[in-house]
N, C-alpha and C positions, 0 to 999 in steps of 0.2 A: 350366340349373338356375334356377329363379325364387325369389328370395330373399323370405320372408315378412316383412311388416312390420306388426306388429299395430296399432300407433298409426295408420299411414297407413290401414289398412283399417278402423279404427274411425271416423277422420274422414270417410272416403269414405262408409261407410254412414250416418254421422249426416247427412252432406249430402243423400244420396238420401232418407232418411226425412223430413227437413224439407221437402224439395221436394215429396214426395208429400202431406204434410199441408197444405202450402200451397194445393196444388191441390185436395185433396179436402175440405178444410174448407168451403168455400162450397157444394159439392154436398151435403154433409151438412147444412147449415143449410137448404138448400132442401128436402131430403128431410123434415127434421123439420117445417118450416112446413107441408108438404103433408098431414101427418097430424094437424093441429091444427085447431081451429075458427078461423073469421075473427077473432074477437076476440083469441084467443091469438096467432096469427100476426102481428097488427098491434100486439101489445103491445111496449113498450119498457121493459127488455130482454126479448127473447123467450126463453122457455125452450128449452134445448138438448136436452130429453128428448122423445122422439117422443110423440105424442097417440094418442087412440083413434078418430081419424076417418079412417083410412087408407082403408078400403073406401068409405066414403060420399064422400070428396072424389074419389077416382080415379074412381068410378062417375059422379059428377056431371060431371067434366070430360071423360069418354069419351062418355057418352050425352047429357047435357043441354046442355053447354057453360055459359057465363056468362050469368046473367039479371040479376043484381042492379045491377051498375054498368055494364056495357056488353053489348049483345046481341052474343054471339060464338058461332059455330057449334060443335058438338060437337067435341072435339079429334081424334076418330076420322076425321072427314071431312077436317079439315085436314091431319093426318098422311097420309091418303090422297092429298091433292094434293101435299104435299111428296115423297112416295115416288115417285110417277108422274113428277114433274118431275125429281127427282134421277136416277132411273134413266134417263130419256130423255136428259138431259143428259150423263150419264157415257158411256152407250152411243154416243150420237151423236158426242160429242167423240172418242172413240177410233176408231169407224168412219171418220169423216171425216179425222182426222189420219193414220191408218195408210194410206189409199188415197191422201192427198196425199203423204205421204212416200214411198210406193211409187212413185208416178208421177214424182217429182222424181229420185228415185236410179236406177230402172231403165229409164226411157223417155228417149230421145234426142230432143229437139224444140227448136226455136229459142227462145231466151228462158228456158229452164229455170232458170238461176241468177237471172234477173230476177224470175221468178215467186216463187221461194223468198224472196228478200229483200223482196219486196213483202208476203209472208205474215209474215215475221219482223218487219218494221217495224210491223205492227199490234199488237205488244206494247206500243208506246208509246200506243196508243190504247185505254184500257180502256172498259167499258161506260159509266162515268160521263161520258166525253168525248163519245162518239156516242150518247148515250142519247135525245136529242131526235129526231134524223132516223130513229133506228131505231123509235122510237115512232110517228112518222108512217107509216112503212111498214107496221108491224104494224096500225095503225088503218085504213088505207086498204084493206088485205087482209080486213078484218072479223075479225080475229083476238083482239080483246080479250075477256077472260073465257074464254079457251080454253087447253087444254093446248099447242097448237101456239104459241099466242102467248107463253105461259111459257118455252118450252123452245127452239125453233128459233133465235131471235136469239142464244142462249147456247151453241150447239152448236160453233162454230168455235173452234179453239184453235191459236194460233200456237206456244204452248209445247209442246204435245203433238206437234205436227207436226215441231217441231225435234228433239225427243227421239226420235222414231221415225227420223227421217232419220240421226241420228247413229248409231243403232243398226244400221239397214240398211247403212250404210257400213262397219261392221265385219264384215258378213257375207261371207265369201270369194266372190270372183267365180266360183270353180270350181264352187260349188253351181249358180249360175244357168246356167253352161255346161252342166253335166251334166244339168239339168232340160231345157235346150233340146235337147240330144242325144237325150234320151229321148223328145221329143215333146210335153213338157208346155208348154201355153201360159202366158201371164201369170197368169192367174187361178188356174191349177192349181199354179204355183210359189208364188204368194202363200199358198194355203190349205195346201199339203202341206209348204211349207219355211219360209216366214217366219212364219207364224201360230204353229207350235209353238215355234220359237225365240223368239218375242216374248212368250210367255204370262206369264212373271214380270213383264215390263215393263207388260203390259196390266193385270195385277192391281193393281200399284202405282199406275198412273194411274187405274184405276177407283175405288180407295179415295179418292184425292185429289179427284177430279172429283165423286164422289158427295157427299162432304162439302161441296165447293163448291155444288153444285146443292141440297142440303138447306138450306144457311145462307143462300140468296139472300133478300134482303129489298128492295133498291131497286127492281129491275126488276118483281118481282110487285107491288110497292106501286102501280106506274103501271098494270099491265096488269089487274089483279084488282080490279075496282070492285063485284063482287057477292060477298057473303059465302061463298057456296057454292064460290067458287074462291080462297079465302084459304088460303095455305100457313100452316104453324105459326108461323113467325115473325111474320107480320102479325097472326095471331090473338092471340099473347101480347101484342104491342105495343097492340093494340086494348083489351085488358083493363086496362092501365095508364095509359090516357089518357082517363079518365072524368071529367075535370073535378072538380067538387066532390063527386061521389058517392063513396061508401066503395068501395074496391078490395078484392075478395075474394082476398087474398094467398095463402090456402090453396089456392084453385083454381088461381091463377096458378103456384104454386110446382109444384102437381101437373102441370100442362101443361109446365112446364120439364123435369121429370124425364122425362116421357114423351117429349119431343122430344129428349132426349138418347139415348134408347135405340136407335133405328136406327143412326145413325152409330157409336154405340159398339159395337154388335153387329157392324157390317161390319168395323171395325178389329180387333176381337178374334178374329172367324172368319178373317179373311185376313191376321192379323198376320205369319205365317210368310212367305207368298208376298210380302206388301208390303215387308218387310225385305229379302227375297232380290232383289226387283226393283229396289231402290234400291242395294244394295251389291254385288251378284253381279257380278264382272268376267269370268266364264267364259262365253264366247260359243261 
């Protein structure tokens, strides 16, 4: 029997409400600014009531981009670049990590443990540490201002490989033996047994990796030197580094709101499977 404690419930809900308000208020301010004129959005203090420029500002951001303070491509193009990059990074990381973990767990070859620990050690070498030699390699292969240059160097993931390895180790050996007796090869076992069992883990990692790819800034800043290959993060940054020129804060905030929609939709749509993949211990 669970004892009801009204006072404890009240304070618990109060803390949750305050937490939501703390997170949601800046988003609300950005939305309000995106519906106002440039003068209203730049006023101090800014009005917290929505304006009447909602459709005009969002149409300008999506179709025209910014022209007044810094020439920035339309947000539709930048969001497409970010979407393609995020999907490629997420899918590539999951595919490479699953196959790497599959080879490490189910194949017997000399140096198997050494190769795993070599992969694991790369966790101590983030992109910022190896960014110069990686840029040199990408440049030598002629992949500047390409989707391949934006995504391929970020596809390998020691974290995902480690997580899939730990999960595969929990799969009973009897399943592999039964598949071998039935004449299933390694790829058939991977497709028909491991993939269905890993589905919730894959979805959880996909959400994390998609947001990771969508929020990339440093690497695209080096690789994308043409405006047509700007992801949304660089485009927004370009709008607020216009020197002495006036910043169109209403268009900037409209771009910010639009930039939050795809990762937010991914989290909302996949929330059930995302949570299950993180906390479900039933294998």
